[in-house]
Backbone as a ProteinNet text record, in pm:
[ID]
protein_1_A
[PRIMARY]
MIDERGQPPLLNEIARELGALSARVVHIERLTERTLYVACAAYVYARAATPARVDDTQLSDDITAAFQRQLSHAGDAS
[TERTIARY]
-11695	-11668.8	-11627.2	-11586.7	-11561.3	-11690.3	-11682.8	-11797.2	-11915.6	-11913.8	-12022.3	-12049.3	-12190.7	-12216.5	-12169.9	-12122.2	-12066.7	-11937.1	-11873	-11727.9	-11633.6	-11532.9	-11435.4	-11359.8	-11325.5	-11262.3	-11126.2	-11055.9	-10938.3	-10958.3	-11064.6	-11080.5	-11130.4	-11194.2	-11214.7	-11069.8	-10989.4	-10860.4	-10776.1	-10781	-10711.9	-10766	-10899.8	-10962.8	-10919.4	-10907.5	-10873.7	-10712.9	-10643.7	-10493.4	-10470.8	-10549.2	-10549.5	-10582.9	-10681.8	-10734.1	-10636.1	-10565	-10451.7	-10324.4	-10298.1	-10189.8	-10214.7	-10342.3	-10376.7	-10354.7	-10395.7	-10378.4	-10229.8	-10145.7	-10006.7	-9944.8	-9983.9	-9940.8	-9977.1	-10098.1	-10132.9	-10040.5	-10014.9	-9930.1	-9797.4	-9735.1	-9612.6	-9603.2	-9710.1	-9718.5	-9710	-9787.9	-9782.1	-9647.3	-9583	-9454.8	-9354.5	-9363.1	-9276.3	-9284.4	-9423.9	-9446.2	-9389.2	-9404.1	-9348.5	-9206.7	-9130.7	-8997.7	-8945.8	-9023.6	-8993.5	-9010.2	-9111.5	-9144.6	-9034.1	-8979.8	-8882.7	-8747.9	-8720.7	-8600.9	-8612.7	-8721.2	-8742.9	-8719.4	-8777.7	-8760.2	-8616.3	-8541.9	-8402.9	-8322.9	-8367.7	-8298.3	-8328.8	-8449.7	-8483.4	-8421.2	-8417.4	-8346	-8199.2	-8137.1	-8004.6	-7979.3	-8058.3	-8046.1	-8075.3	-8166.7	-8184.1	-8080.9	-7988.2	-7882.1	-7776.6	-7786.9	-7679.7	-7703	-7608.7	-7627.8	-7756.8	-7816.9	-7942.4	-8062.1	-8088.7	-8204	-8339.2	-8445.9	-8574.4	-8663.9	-8782.5	-8875.9	-8941.1	-9007.8	-9053.6	-9171.5	-9246.4	-9353.2	-9302.3	-9196.3	-9113.4	-9054.5	-9006	-8944.5	-9051.8	-9168.2	-9276.7	-9326.7	-9335.3	-9380	-9268	-9143.2	-9034.9	-9046.9	-9053.1	-9069.8	-9178.3	-9304.6	-9408.6	-9392.7	-9324.4	-9286.2	-9196.5	-9091.2	-8985.3	-9054.8	-9152.2	-9228.6	-9313.5	-9381.8	-9465.4	-9387	-9265.7	-9179.9	-9138.9	-9092.9	-9053.3	-9170.9	-9282.8	-9398.4	-9418.3	-9406.6	-9438.7	-9326.4	-9208.7	-9108.7	-9133.8	-9204.1	-9226.7	-9349.7	-9410.6	-9545.9	-9663.1	-9663.8	-9761.2	-9812.8	-9813.7	-9856.5	-10013.3	-10059.3	-10207.3	-10254.2
1747.6	1639.8	1663.9	1799.8	1839	1856.5	1807	1819.8	1738	1646.5	1571	1472.2	1452.7	1365.1	1226.1	1165.3	1025.4	1004.9	1110.6	1099	1102.3	1010.8	1021.3	1155.5	1195.8	1326.7	1324.2	1210.9	1204.2	1240.2	1190.3	1222.9	1378.9	1443.8	1577.1	1656.4	1614.1	1671.7	1665.4	1542.8	1524.2	1620.5	1636.5	1723.3	1864.1	1915.2	2053	2078.5	1979.4	1977.4	1984.9	1900.1	1900.3	2032.3	2097.2	2228.8	2321.5	2334	2417.7	2393.9	2267.1	2243.1	2290	2278.7	2321.4	2471.8	2550.4	2690.1	2729.9	2651.1	2686.8	2657.7	2548.1	2524.7	2620.2	2675.9	2793.8	2920.4	2946.5	3054.5	3034.9	2914.8	2889.5	2899.1	2852.5	2858.8	3006.2	3098.3	3248.7	3308.5	3265.3	3319.8	3272.1	3148.6	3103.6	3168.9	3202.1	3272.6	3406.2	3471	3614	3615.2	3521.1	3495.7	3480.5	3399.9	3369.2	3495	3570.8	3695.3	3801.4	3821.2	3906	3864	3731.5	3690.5	3725.4	3706.8	3735	3884.1	3970.2	4098.9	4148	4087.5	4117	4081.2	3961.8	3922.9	4030.1	4057.9	4150.8	4295.5	4340.6	4469.9	4460.5	4359.8	4334.9	4333.2	4266.7	4266.3	4400.9	4478.6	4621.6	4720.9	4684.9	4761.4	4762.5	4680.2	4680.9	4800.9	4835.1	4963.3	4998.4	4899.7	4922	4912.3	5026.8	5033.3	5035.7	4986.1	4990.4	5053.9	5098.1	5175.6	5077.6	5145.4	5071	4965.6	5014.5	4923	4788.4	4807.2	4690.2	4606.8	4669.8	4604.2	4522.3	4580.1	4497.4	4392.6	4399.7	4305.2	4182.1	4221.3	4127.2	4046.1	4101	4053.6	3949	3992.9	3904.5	3776.5	3805.5	3691.4	3581.8	3648.8	3569.5	3484.3	3538	3490.5	3374.6	3403.6	3301.3	3175.6	3203.1	3103	3004.5	3081.4	2992.1	2904	2966.9	2894.1	2771.9	2799.7	2690.5	2584.2	2618.2	2514.4	2432.1	2506.1	2442.3	2347.9	2363.2	2297.4	2348.3	2484.9	2553.8	2664.9	2666.5	2779.2	2790.5	2917.8	2930.2	3001.6
29356	29423	29577.8	29606.9	29739.2	29827.9	29940.1	30032.6	29993.2	29903.3	29872.8	29999.6	30022.7	30142.1	30116.1	30208	30205.1	30152.3	30106.7	30063.4	30178.6	30177.4	30291.7	30294.1	30416.5	30423.7	30357.7	30337.7	30259	30109.8	30056.4	29912.2	29898.8	30000.7	30001.5	29992	30072.3	30094.6	29965.5	29902.5	29777.5	29673.2	29663.2	29560.4	29586.2	29709.5	29731.7	29694.1	29728.9	29695.8	29547.1	29479	29331	29258.7	29318.1	29280.3	29290.8	29422.5	29453.4	29354.1	29331.1	29241.8	29099.9	29051.4	28919.3	28916.4	29009	29012	29009	29079.4	29078.4	28940	28880.4	28740.9	28628.2	28653.1	28560.1	28592.1	28711.5	28751.6	28701.9	28706.5	28653.8	28503.1	28439.1	28288	28251.4	28316.7	28295.6	28299.7	28421.4	28449.3	28340.8	28289.5	28199.7	28062.2	28034	27902.9	27906.9	28030.8	28046.2	28026.9	28086.2	28078.7	27937.9	27865.8	27727.9	27650.1	27669.6	27596.1	27622.9	27734.5	27769.5	27712.1	27698.7	27639.2	27479	27434.3	27291	27267.3	27358.2	27340.6	27339.2	27443.5	27457.6	27325.4	27271.5	27143.2	27039	27012.8	26908.6	26924.3	27056.2	27075.3	27058.2	27083.1	27059.8	26916.9	26836	26702.1	26630.8	26695.3	26642.9	26662.9	26767.5	26797.2	26691.7	26604.1	26490.3	26405.7	26327.5	26242.6	26176.9	26120.8	26052.9	26153.6	26219.5	26311.6	26250.9	26328.7	26286.5	26379.6	26350	26429.8	26539.6	26634.5	26745.5	26705.1	26601.4	26553.2	26479.6	26423.3	26355.6	26478.7	26570.7	26683.1	26758.3	26771.5	26847.1	26752.2	26633.1	26537.3	26545.7	26544.4	26550.5	26680.8	26791.4	26922.9	26935.2	26877.1	26876.7	26786.7	26673.8	26578.9	26647.2	26723.7	26787.2	26897.7	26965.5	27077.1	27022.7	26916	26856	26801.9	26748.1	26698.5	26811.6	26930.1	27037.5	27101.9	27100.5	27150.8	27065.5	26927.9	26833.5	26862	26877.4	26905.9	27032.6	27122.1	27253.1	27242	27130.5	27097.7	27170	27204.5	27285.6	27196.6	27084.1	26994.2	27003.4	27010.8	27023	26904
[MASK]
++++++++++++++++++++++++++++++++++++++++++++++++++++++++++++++++++++++++++++++

């Protein structure tokens, strides 16, 4: 739609801005997912600090499970 012949300049500007906004939203989604993952990791490591410790593989599995649960609660599970 951008730079098509016969389109008003305002329409081209709106299309460019929508494209830029879309890119920003994708970036915010990635940052939000990273933040959620870090929070889940902190939760699992704190849980692992209790007397019954588990190995790193189990911790990683628990982090991923906690992350997927939170994504599911948010309605964004993939």
